[in-house]
Backbone as JSON Lines, residues from 0, in Angstrom:
{"i":0,"aa":"M","n":[0.55,-16.81,-12.03],"ca":[-0.04,-15.5,-11.44],"c":[-0.16,-15.94,-9.39]}
{"i":1,"aa":"A","n":[0.46,-15.43,-7.89],"ca":[0.59,-15.08,-6.87],"c":[-0.56,-13.85,-6.56]}
{"i":2,"aa":"V","n":[-1.37,-13.97,-5.39],"ca":[-1.88,-13.1,-5.38],"c":[-0.9,-12.78,-4.14]}
{"i":3,"aa":"I","n":[-0.8,-11.36,-3.09],"ca":[0.06,-10.99,-1.74],"c":[-0.64,-10.19,-1.41]}
{"i":4,"aa":"E","n":[-0.42,-9.87,-0.18],"ca":[-0.84,-8.81,0.61],"c":[-0.1,-7.99,0.4]}
{"i":5,"aa":"I","n":[-0.31,-6.62,0.4],"ca":[0.65,-5.24,0.94],"c":[0.45,-4.77,1.93]}
{"i":6,"aa":"L","n":[1.44,-5.3,2.58],"ca":[1.63,-4.57,4.54],"c":[1.94,-2.78,4.69]}
{"i":7,"aa":"L","n":[1.13,-2.56,5.41],"ca":[1.75,-1.22,5.86],"c":[2.61,-1.34,6.71]}
{"i":8,"aa":"P","n":[4.02,-0.87,5.49],"ca":[5.51,-0.53,6.36],"c":[5.34,-0.1,7.41]}
{"i":9,"aa":"K","n":[7.01,-0.52,8.0],"ca":[7.11,0.45,9.8],"c":[8.08,1.6,9.44]}
{"i":10,"aa":"M","n":[7.57,2.92,9.64],"ca":[8.24,3.5,9.66],"c":[9.05,4.48,10.51]}
{"i":11,"aa":"G","n":[9.3,4.25,11.07],"ca":[10.56,4.66,12.23],"c":[10.02,3.84,13.44]}
{"i":12,"aa":"E","n":[10.72,3.98,14.79],"ca":[10.95,3.41,16.59],"c":[9.95,3.44,17.28]}
{"i":13,"aa":"S","n":[9.1,5.09,16.81],"ca":[7.87,5.53,17.3],"c":[6.91,5.49,16.43]}
{"i":14,"aa":"V","n":[6.73,5.01,15.06],"ca":[5.2,5.01,14.31],"c":[4.8,3.61,14.29]}
{"i":15,"aa":"A","n":[3.68,4.42,15.43],"ca":[2.94,2.95,15.13],"c":[1.04,2.38,14.56]}
{"i":16,"aa":"E","n":[0.64,3.2,13.68],"ca":[0.45,3.36,12.5],"c":[-0.1,4.23,11.86]}
{"i":17,"aa":"A","n":[-0.84,5.3,10.82],"ca":[-0.67,5.93,9.73],"c":[-1.83,5.8,9.01]}
{"i":18,"aa":"T","n":[-2.15,6.28,8.66],"ca":[-3.63,7.08,7.88],"c":[-3.24,7.19,6.31]}
{"i":19,"aa":"I","n":[-4.44,6.59,5.77],"ca":[-4.39,6.42,4.29],"c":[-5.12,7.14,3.76]}
{"i":20,"aa":"T","n":[-4.54,8.3,3.05],"ca":[-4.97,9.06,2.46],"c":[-4.79,9.59,1.59]}
{"i":21,"aa":"K","n":[-4.73,9.01,0.53],"ca":[-5.27,8.75,-1.0],"c":[-4.32,7.8,-1.51]}
{"i":22,"aa":"F","n":[-5.56,6.37,-2.26],"ca":[-5.14,5.48,-2.91],"c":[-4.38,6.15,-4.23]}
{"i":23,"aa":"V","n":[-3.53,6.03,-5.21],"ca":[-2.86,6.23,-5.99],"c":[-3.16,5.48,-7.4]}
{"i":24,"aa":"V","n":[-3.56,4.04,-7.27],"ca":[-3.63,3.63,-8.69],"c":[-4.89,2.69,-8.12]}
{"i":25,"aa":"N","n":[-5.66,3.06,-8.35],"ca":[-7.28,2.11,-8.84],"c":[-6.85,0.77,-8.61]}
{"i":26,"aa":"A","n":[-8.37,0.0,-8.25],"ca":[-7.77,-2.03,-8.37],"c":[-8.34,-1.98,-9.68]}
{"i":27,"aa":"G","n":[-8.08,-3.4,-9.9],"ca":[-7.89,-2.99,-11.61],"c":[-6.62,-3.03,-11.84]}
{"i":28,"aa":"E","n":[-6.65,-1.96,-11.65],"ca":[-4.9,-0.91,-12.85],"c":[-3.72,-1.49,-12.03]}
{"i":29,"aa":"Q","n":[-2.79,-1.74,-13.62],"ca":[-1.33,-2.27,-13.1],"c":[-0.51,-1.26,-12.84]}
{"i":30,"aa":"T","n":[0.26,-1.82,-12.6],"ca":[1.67,-0.74,-12.35],"c":[2.57,-1.64,-12.1]}
{"i":31,"aa":"E","n":[4.0,-1.03,-11.92],"ca":[5.22,-1.48,-11.85],"c":[6.16,-1.79,-10.62]}
{"i":32,"aa":"A","n":[6.65,-1.95,-10.61],"ca":[7.53,-1.66,-8.77],"c":[7.98,-0.75,-9.23]}
{"i":33,"aa":"D","n":[7.65,-0.58,-7.73],"ca":[8.58,0.5,-7.17],"c":[7.36,2.1,-7.17]}
{"i":34,"aa":"E","n":[6.46,1.79,-8.56],"ca":[5.33,2.84,-7.94],"c":[4.57,3.43,-7.5]}
{"i":35,"aa":"P","n":[4.2,4.7,-6.66],"ca":[3.13,4.81,-5.62],"c":[1.64,3.7,-5.79]}
{"i":36,"aa":"L","n":[1.57,3.19,-5.14],"ca":[0.21,2.64,-5.04],"c":[-0.82,3.28,-3.95]}
{"i":37,"aa":"V","n":[-0.65,4.23,-3.01],"ca":[-0.82,4.88,-2.07],"c":[-0.23,6.07,-1.69]}
{"i":38,"aa":"E","n":[-0.88,6.86,-0.75],"ca":[0.05,7.93,-0.09],"c":[-0.75,7.9,1.9]}
{"i":39,"aa":"I","n":[0.07,7.85,1.86],"ca":[-0.11,7.36,3.58],"c":[0.11,9.0,4.67]}
{"i":40,"aa":"A","n":[0.45,9.66,5.15],"ca":[0.53,10.09,6.37],"c":[0.44,9.59,7.83]}
{"i":41,"aa":"T","n":[1.97,10.07,8.82],"ca":[1.9,9.51,10.02],"c":[2.03,11.61,11.11]}
{"i":42,"aa":"D","n":[1.98,10.99,12.55],"ca":[2.19,13.06,12.67],"c":[3.6,13.25,12.47]}
{"i":43,"aa":"K","n":[4.24,11.94,12.22],"ca":[5.87,12.78,11.39],"c":[6.16,12.72,10.54]}
{"i":44,"aa":"V","n":[5.3,12.07,9.57],"ca":[6.15,12.5,7.94],"c":[4.9,11.53,6.83]}
{"i":45,"aa":"D","n":[5.24,12.37,6.27],"ca":[4.04,11.64,4.72],"c":[4.78,10.46,4.0]}
{"i":46,"aa":"S","n":[3.93,9.92,3.69],"ca":[5.41,8.88,2.73],"c":[4.22,8.32,1.72]}
{"i":47,"aa":"E","n":[4.65,6.94,0.8],"ca":[3.76,6.94,-0.3],"c":[4.05,4.61,0.09]}
{"i":48,"aa":"V","n":[3.65,3.72,-0.4],"ca":[3.5,2.87,-0.02],"c":[4.04,2.64,-1.63]}
{"i":49,"aa":"P","n":[4.89,2.29,-1.4],"ca":[5.23,1.21,-3.8],"c":[4.72,0.17,-3.67]}
{"i":50,"aa":"A","n":[4.34,-0.23,-5.18],"ca":[4.25,-1.43,-5.7],"c":[5.39,-2.61,-4.66]}
{"i":51,"aa":"P","n":[5.3,-3.7,-5.31],"ca":[6.64,-4.65,-4.15],"c":[7.54,-4.99,-5.75]}
{"i":52,"aa":"E","n":[6.17,-5.16,-6.98],"ca":[6.67,-6.12,-7.91],"c":[6.36,-5.29,-9.13]}
{"i":53,"aa":"D","n":[6.0,-6.07,-10.76],"ca":[5.14,-5.26,-11.31],"c":[3.87,-6.14,-11.57]}
{"i":54,"aa":"G","n":[2.66,-5.36,-11.54],"ca":[1.77,-5.98,-11.0],"c":[0.38,-5.68,-11.41]}
{"i":55,"aa":"T","n":[-0.87,-5.52,-10.36],"ca":[-2.08,-5.03,-10.57],"c":[-2.64,-5.04,-9.64]}
{"i":56,"aa":"L","n":[-2.78,-4.44,-8.67],"ca":[-3.67,-4.28,-8.25],"c":[-5.37,-4.61,-7.61]}
{"i":57,"aa":"V","n":[-5.76,-6.16,-7.39],"ca":[-6.73,-6.3,-7.2],"c":[-7.77,-6.13,-5.73]}
{"i":58,"aa":"E","n":[-7.08,-5.06,-5.03],"ca":[-8.48,-5.01,-3.99],"c":[-7.72,-4.16,-2.98]}
{"i":59,"aa":"W","n":[-9.09,-3.03,-2.09],"ca":[-7.89,-2.05,-1.57],"c":[-8.61,-3.06,-0.17]}
{"i":60,"aa":"L","n":[-7.85,-3.29,1.09],"ca":[-8.41,-4.11,2.27],"c":[-9.01,-2.68,3.02]}
{"i":61,"aa":"V","n":[-8.58,-1.35,2.58],"ca":[-8.79,0.07,3.54],"c":[-9.91,1.12,2.85]}
{"i":62,"aa":"Q","n":[-9.84,2.07,3.25],"ca":[-10.89,2.83,3.13],"c":[-9.39,4.16,3.08]}
{"i":63,"aa":"E","n":[-9.55,5.79,2.24],"ca":[-9.31,6.71,2.29],"c":[-9.91,6.76,3.41]}
{"i":64,"aa":"G","n":[-9.35,7.38,4.93],"ca":[-9.22,8.33,5.45],"c":[-9.03,7.13,7.57]}
{"i":65,"aa":"D","n":[-8.92,5.47,6.79],"ca":[-8.39,5.09,7.81],"c":[-7.11,4.96,8.04]}
{"i":66,"aa":"V","n":[-7.57,4.74,9.66],"ca":[-5.87,5.0,10.22],"c":[-5.45,2.96,10.16]}
{"i":67,"aa":"V","n":[-3.92,2.68,10.23],"ca":[-4.04,2.01,10.15],"c":[-2.83,1.12,10.63]}
{"i":68,"aa":"A","n":[-2.95,0.78,11.74],"ca":[-1.71,-0.42,11.91],"c":[-0.38,-0.64,11.16]}
{"i":69,"aa":"V","n":[0.93,-0.37,11.0],"ca":[2.2,-0.73,11.09],"c":[1.85,-2.84,10.91]}
{"i":70,"aa":"G","n":[1.62,-2.97,9.06],"ca":[2.04,-4.44,9.57],"c":[1.1,-4.7,9.06]}
{"i":71,"aa":"Q","n":[-0.49,-4.47,8.92],"ca":[-1.76,-5.05,8.8],"c":[-1.05,-5.06,7.12]}
{"i":72,"aa":"A","n":[-2.81,-5.78,7.01],"ca":[-2.76,-5.65,5.13],"c":[-3.84,-4.8,4.67]}
{"i":73,"aa":"I","n":[-2.97,-3.4,3.49],"ca":[-4.04,-2.4,3.22],"c":[-4.56,-2.73,1.52]}
{"i":74,"aa":"A","n":[-4.13,-3.61,0.89],"ca":[-4.76,-4.26,0.17],"c":[-3.68,-5.7,-0.43]}
{"i":75,"aa":"K","n":[-4.12,-6.67,-2.21],"ca":[-4.08,-7.66,-2.34],"c":[-3.61,-7.05,-3.85]}
{"i":76,"aa":"F","n":[-2.67,-7.83,-3.8],"ca":[-1.56,-7.24,-4.9],"c":[-1.69,-8.16,-6.14]}
{"i":77,"aa":"E","n":[-1.73,-9.2,-7.13],"ca":[-1.48,-9.96,-8.07],"c":[-0.35,-9.37,-9.17]}
{"i":78,"aa":"I","n":[0.93,-10.43,-8.52],"ca":[2.26,-9.95,-9.4],"c":[2.44,-10.85,-10.86]}
{"i":79,"aa":"D","n":[2.7,-10.17,-11.33],"ca":[3.59,-10.88,-12.91],"c":[3.74,-11.51,-13.14]}
{"i":80,"aa":"G","n":[3.06,-12.77,-13.65],"ca":[3.9,-13.64,-14.2],"c":[5.05,-13.7,-15.91]}
{"i":81,"aa":"D","n":[6.4,-14.71,-15.68],"ca":[7.06,-14.39,-17.05],"c":[6.6,-15.76,-17.39]}
């Protein structure tokens, strides 16, 4: 099982950062691919960051309320192995 970092995705040309508004999944919880992990907000749009694959959220690297740069690691995620 591989552990990867979840990065804050790019959300548009002029969006450089987002605020972490709510954790949907807690550390240690399993989730499925494309299920939301966290809710984020920018000055233009509110969005969610989905799980990349089936797996377990290992730990959050940020806190609710943090302002995070696009491309910054926000969580560690363990991908389920076959």
